[in-house]
TORLUMLUM-608021 format. One record per residue (C-alpha): residue in one letter; x, y, z. Coordinates in pm, 1 decimal. Layout:
N
- dovo | u | v | w
- A | X | Y | Z
...
This chain:
278
- dovo | u | v | w
- M | 564.3 | -6746.6 | 1256.8
- T | 695.9 | -6848.9 | 1552.8
- A | 470.2 | -6980.0 | 1846.5
- A | 537.1 | -6647.9 | 2066.5
- G | 435.0 | -6438.3 | 1732.3
- N | 99.6 | -6640.4 | 1740.5
- K | 28.6 | -6584.5 | 2085.0
- V | 73.5 | -6233.1 | 2021.4
- Q | -159.7 | -6212.4 | 1718.6
- D | -390.3 | -6395.9 | 1939.3
- H | -371.9 | -6174.8 | 2235.1
- Y | -487.4 | -5879.6 | 1991.9
- A | -675.2 | -6024.5 | 1716.9
- S | -1059.2 | -5982.0 | 1652.4
- E | -1296.8 | -5965.5 | 1383.1
- G | -1477.6 | -5650.3 | 1301.6
- I | -1248.8 | -5408.1 | 1469.4
- A | -1338.4 | -5103.3 | 1244.7
- A | -1696.8 | -5151.9 | 1228.3
- R | -1728.6 | -5168.2 | 1589.5
- I | -1535.9 | -4837.5 | 1663.4
- L | -1719.6 | -4639.7 | 1355.3
- A | -2032.8 | -4759.3 | 1513.0
- A | -1913.5 | -4644.0 | 1869.6
- L | -1827.7 | -4297.0 | 1747.1
- R | -2162.0 | -4244.6 | 1560.1
- A | -2362.9 | -4358.5 | 1844.1
- A | -2160.6 | -4124.4 | 2093.8
- G | -2223.3 | -3816.2 | 1818.0
- G | -2577.8 | -3911.6 | 1772.3
- S | -2755.3 | -3673.5 | 1551.1
- E | -2475.7 | -3434.2 | 1588.6
- A | -2172.5 | -3653.6 | 1467.4
- G | -1926.2 | -3480.4 | 1264.7
- P | -1682.8 | -3621.4 | 1011.3
- I | -1473.0 | -3902.9 | 1090.5
- T | -1135.9 | -3747.7 | 1134.4
- P | -835.1 | -3882.6 | 1293.2
- D | -910.5 | -3654.2 | 1607.9
- A | -1239.8 | -3756.6 | 1636.8
- L | -1116.5 | -4110.5 | 1634.7
- A | -855.3 | -4059.3 | 1886.0
- P | -1007.3 | -4223.0 | 2213.8
- L | -1051.2 | -4534.2 | 2005.2
- D | -727.5 | -4595.2 | 1790.3
- H | -469.0 | -4504.3 | 1992.8
- F | -346.1 | -4826.4 | 2150.2
- H | -155.2 | -4663.4 | 2468.9
- G | -252.2 | -4626.2 | 2814.6
- R | -216.8 | -4247.2 | 2783.5
- G | -382.7 | -4225.4 | 2434.7
- L | -312.8 | -3953.2 | 2204.1
- K | -109.1 | -3761.0 | 2465.3
- A | 135.1 | -4031.8 | 2429.6
- T | 135.3 | -4003.3 | 2043.2
- K | 174.7 | -3638.5 | 2089.3
- E | 509.4 | -3676.3 | 2266.2
- M | 646.7 | -3921.1 | 2027.1
- V | 562.7 | -3718.5 | 1733.8
- A | 707.1 | -3392.4 | 1909.3
- L | 1027.7 | -3594.4 | 1979.3
- L | 1007.1 | -3716.5 | 1601.0
- E | 948.3 | -3392.5 | 1421.9
- P | 829.9 | -3507.5 | 1105.6
- L | 824.6 | -3269.1 | 779.2
- S | 569.1 | -3243.3 | 504.0
- G | 625.4 | -3475.7 | 227.7
- E | 861.2 | -3698.6 | 410.1
- R | 823.3 | -4099.7 | 412.2
- I | 742.6 | -4196.8 | 765.8
- L | 747.9 | -4542.1 | 905.8
- D | 521.8 | -4640.9 | 1214.3
- I | 695.8 | -4997.7 | 1318.6
- G | 402.2 | -5174.6 | 1521.4
- G | 109.8 | -4943.1 | 1411.5
- G | -167.2 | -5141.1 | 1514.0
- I | -475.9 | -5026.8 | 1374.6
- G | -325.0 | -4667.8 | 1256.1
- G | -424.9 | -4439.9 | 1458.2
- P | -101.3 | -4234.9 | 1517.8
- A | 11.4 | -4300.5 | 1173.1
- R | -325.9 | -4115.2 | 1053.5
- W | -308.2 | -3846.7 | 1309.4
- T | 62.9 | -3794.4 | 1200.3
- A | 8.0 | -3771.2 | 836.8
- T | -311.4 | -3530.4 | 894.8
- H | -110.8 | -3289.1 | 1114.1
- F | 213.3 | -3304.4 | 950.7
- G | 155.7 | -3346.9 | 576.8
- C | 385.1 | -3635.0 | 556.0
- H | 324.1 | -3996.5 | 388.5
- V | 320.8 | -4283.9 | 672.7
- T | 352.1 | -4653.4 | 632.3
- S | 226.3 | -4838.1 | 904.9
- L | 344.4 | -5206.6 | 958.9
- D | 197.3 | -5442.1 | 1189.6
- L | 195.1 | -5810.3 | 1295.3
- T | -183.2 | -5880.0 | 1319.0
- P | -380.9 | -5909.5 | 1011.1
- E | -721.1 | -5776.0 | 1171.9
- F | -551.7 | -5473.2 | 1303.1
- C | -405.7 | -5454.1 | 923.4
- R | -774.5 | -5487.7 | 785.8
- A | -924.0 | -5234.1 | 1038.3
- A | -649.8 | -4991.3 | 966.7
- E | -719.9 | -4987.2 | 591.6
- E | -1076.0 | -4960.4 | 649.9
- L | -1032.2 | -4630.4 | 898.5
- N | -795.8 | -4478.3 | 669.4
- A | -1067.0 | -4522.6 | 395.3
- A | -1323.1 | -4403.0 | 637.0
- T | -1100.6 | -4074.0 | 691.4
- G | -996.0 | -4011.4 | 339.6
- L | -664.6 | -4122.0 | 394.5
- S | -581.1 | -4404.7 | 190.6
- D | -358.9 | -4208.2 | -4.4
- R | -155.5 | -4094.9 | 265.2
- V | -124.0 | -4407.3 | 481.5
- R | -25.1 | -4713.2 | 373.8
- V | -94.7 | -5037.3 | 563.4
- V | 162.4 | -5325.4 | 543.7
- E | 125.4 | -5642.3 | 725.3
- G | 467.2 | -5794.7 | 819.9
- S | 721.3 | -5846.9 | 1121.9
- A | 930.6 | -5572.5 | 1304.9
- T | 1199.7 | -5814.8 | 1315.7
- D | 1208.8 | -5894.5 | 912.9
- L | 1075.0 | -5526.6 | 757.3
- P | 959.0 | -5621.1 | 406.2
- F | 1118.0 | -5268.0 | 304.2
- E | 1425.2 | -5208.0 | 82.5
- D | 1749.7 | -5028.2 | 244.9
- D | 1776.8 | -4631.5 | 314.4
- G | 1393.0 | -4605.5 | 229.2
- F | 1228.8 | -4382.2 | 501.9
- D | 1295.5 | -4027.0 | 622.6
- R | 1195.9 | -4107.9 | 976.1
- A | 1074.8 | -4405.0 | 1189.7
- Y | 892.2 | -4459.5 | 1500.9
- S | 748.0 | -4696.3 | 1745.1
- E | 516.9 | -4702.5 | 2037.1
- N | 463.4 | -4965.4 | 2268.7
- V | 572.1 | -5228.1 | 2059.6
- A | 911.9 | -5369.5 | 2168.8
- M | 749.1 | -5566.8 | 2493.3
- N | 632.7 | -5817.1 | 2230.0
- I | 976.1 | -5871.5 | 2065.3
- D | 1235.8 | -6099.3 | 2236.3
- D | 1516.0 | -6033.5 | 1963.3
- K | 1531.3 | -5668.7 | 2032.3
- R | 1889.1 | -5637.9 | 1860.2
- R | 1727.3 | -5710.6 | 1554.9
- F | 1427.9 | -5525.8 | 1603.3
- Y | 1658.5 | -5195.4 | 1611.6
- A | 1870.6 | -5334.2 | 1331.9
- E | 1597.9 | -5376.5 | 1117.2
- A | 1495.1 | -5015.9 | 1198.4
- L | 1835.3 | -4879.5 | 1148.7
- R | 1873.0 | -5069.8 | 796.3
- V | 1539.2 | -4906.5 | 641.2
- L | 1651.3 | -4522.9 | 736.1
- R | 1819.0 | -4307.3 | 484.8
- P | 2167.7 | -4200.6 | 645.2
- G | 2112.8 | -3947.3 | 901.2
- A | 1792.4 | -4008.7 | 962.5
- V | 1621.7 | -4066.3 | 1323.2
- F | 1427.0 | -4347.7 | 1470.5
- A | 1213.2 | -4228.3 | 1801.2
- F | 1063.7 | -4503.8 | 2045.5
- S | 875.0 | -4549.6 | 2365.3
- H | 780.8 | -4848.9 | 2524.2
- Y | 761.4 | -5014.6 | 2893.8
- G | 1090.6 | -5184.2 | 3011.6
- A | 1149.2 | -5402.4 | 3320.3
- G | 1122.9 | -5209.7 | 3652.7
- P | 1384.4 | -5257.5 | 3931.1
- K | 1149.0 | -5411.3 | 4158.8
- G | 1036.9 | -5746.8 | 4002.8
- E | 792.5 | -5895.0 | 3783.9
- P | 474.6 | -5685.5 | 3683.6
- D | 115.0 | -5783.7 | 3713.9
- Y | -33.5 | -5977.4 | 3432.9
- P | -230.8 | -5966.6 | 3218.0
- L | -116.8 | -5661.1 | 3069.7
- P | -233.8 | -5443.6 | 2755.8
- W | 28.1 | -5621.0 | 2546.3
- A | 55.6 | -5981.4 | 2688.4
- A | -184.2 | -6234.9 | 2895.1
- G | 122.9 | -6336.8 | 3063.2
- P | 528.0 | -6354.1 | 3067.4
- S | 557.8 | -6618.5 | 2788.7
- T | 485.2 | -6301.8 | 2506.9
- S | 634.2 | -5997.1 | 2727.2
- F | 987.2 | -5939.7 | 2664.2
- L | 1096.7 | -5633.6 | 2912.1
- C | 1448.0 | -5506.2 | 2922.6
- S | 1590.1 | -5242.8 | 3166.2
- P | 1714.6 | -4909.2 | 3034.2
- E | 2080.5 | -4994.8 | 3049.6
- E | 1995.8 | -5322.7 | 2841.0
- T | 1796.8 | -5110.5 | 2590.6
- R | 2039.3 | -4869.6 | 2554.8
- E | 2318.4 | -5141.0 | 2484.8
- Q | 2074.5 | -5302.4 | 2225.7
- V | 2062.7 | -4954.3 | 2022.9
- L | 2398.4 | -4922.3 | 2030.9
- I | 2508.1 | -5253.5 | 1907.4
- A | 2249.9 | -5220.0 | 1657.4
- G | 2448.3 | -4897.9 | 1524.1
- F | 2258.0 | -4623.6 | 1614.2
- E | 2377.5 | -4277.4 | 1780.0
- I | 2200.0 | -4185.1 | 2062.6
- V | 2035.1 | -3841.8 | 2049.2
- I | 1783.4 | -3848.3 | 2368.2
- F | 1768.2 | -4163.8 | 2562.8
- R | 1585.7 | -4166.5 | 2905.5
- D | 1360.5 | -4320.2 | 3176.9
- K | 1055.8 | -4113.3 | 3193.0
- T | 831.5 | -4333.9 | 3438.6
- E | 823.5 | -4053.1 | 3718.1
- E | 688.7 | -3790.3 | 3434.7
- V | 412.0 | -4039.5 | 3319.4
- L | 298.6 | -4199.7 | 3657.7
- P | 51.0 | -3918.3 | 3737.6
- D | -127.8 | -3972.2 | 3405.7
- L | -97.4 | -4367.7 | 3470.4
- R | -238.0 | -4297.1 | 3850.5
- E | -528.6 | -4094.9 | 3725.7
- N | -608.0 | -4348.8 | 3438.1
- R | -606.0 | -4612.5 | 3725.8
- R | -818.5 | -4398.8 | 3954.8
- R | -1086.1 | -4333.3 | 3712.4
- L | -1130.4 | -4709.7 | 3592.2
- E | -1145.8 | -4805.6 | 3934.1
- E | -1399.4 | -4536.3 | 4061.4
- H | -1631.8 | -4504.0 | 3717.6
- G | -1510.8 | -4783.1 | 3493.4
- L | -1436.5 | -4763.0 | 3137.5
- P | -1523.4 | -4424.8 | 2953.4
- P | -1809.6 | -4428.1 | 2696.2
- L | -1545.4 | -4412.3 | 2406.7
- G | -1239.7 | -4600.5 | 2480.7
- L | -1009.9 | -4900.0 | 2415.1
- Q | -1281.3 | -5168.0 | 2515.1
- T | -1410.2 | -5128.0 | 2160.4
- L | -1090.7 | -5266.4 | 2036.1
- M | -985.1 | -5526.0 | 2315.8
- G | -1319.1 | -5545.2 | 2505.2
- E | -1379.5 | -5509.6 | 2890.7
- R | -1049.8 | -5657.0 | 2992.8
- I | -873.7 | -5333.5 | 2877.4
- G | -970.4 | -5215.0 | 3234.3
- E | -783.9 | -5494.3 | 3406.6
- F | -458.6 | -5449.5 | 3156.9
- Q | -428.7 | -5074.6 | 3221.1
- S | -494.1 | -5096.9 | 3610.6
- N | -221.4 | -5361.1 | 3635.8
- A | 20.8 | -5152.2 | 3417.1
- A | -1.7 | -4886.0 | 3620.0
- R | 9.4 | -5039.5 | 3948.2
- S | 302.1 | -5214.3 | 3834.7
- A | 462.7 | -4884.2 | 3693.8
- D | 385.7 | -4747.7 | 4014.7
- E | 562.5 | -4996.7 | 4235.7
- G | 875.9 | -5011.1 | 4052.5
- R | 800.2 | -5321.7 | 3864.6
- L | 764.3 | -5145.4 | 3509.3
- S | 959.1 | -4855.2 | 3346.3
- V | 886.1 | -4617.4 | 3067.9
- L | 1164.8 | -4545.2 | 2807.5
- E | 1203.2 | -4304.9 | 2556.0
- A | 1454.4 | -4241.7 | 2317.9
- L | 1548.2 | -4040.6 | 1998.3
- V | 1859.6 | -4230.4 | 1787.0
- R | 2002.7 | -4139.9 | 1457.4
- K | 2165.3 | -4361.1 | 1196.8
- P | 2505.1 | -4245.5 | 1113.0
- A | 2528.2 | -4028.0 | 799.5
């Protein structure tokens, strides 16, 4: 584990994540609380500023098929993996670097009855503990910002995919107008935030060996959502059910900083679908 890797873990780690999430869900539902499902958990386990909406956009790009083996690189506590496995009938392996996230993912898989459909693996995105050509598709949401060696990140994704398979990813990148405001959802400061421009990212993907199917800067598309989330946070505070259960009350500041930085051109939002040559 590198020093940067330790700092990344420290940024995310806390004990009792699953217990807090399940308690918050039951408290919000009261006597009318229904079954624990990936959709019910969605406000709490999709660790992105745009939540389930961002995951749905990613999955629409990926187009998983029933029975396929899907890899989620940097799966966090497993929200997108559980949602994808449930709605598309596929088997998802969720890999994450943070042990506490992996334990929470396993507990939430059990709570939703998905332990046989969602596998949790602790490991590094730049040294994937999987065989070559083993997955039908892969995706990664808001992970690359914590990875310094992005060429290795993309090369490892390529290696574990079968020939002709696709990899979808979306993450924040560098903006044209300087450094963003810290702290951010993925980093307390610049020592664990590795942002690349759209042009640099495209080059890294091609050098890894992928063919580009779709590559775009979608900052302008997502800015309305980021601005609205910032407005709600500043006027009303955190929602009753939200990511503070995972990251604490500091998540409000993190999300406001990300929204403001994107609005001012100091962050970009990148999205791509790339293919391993057949």
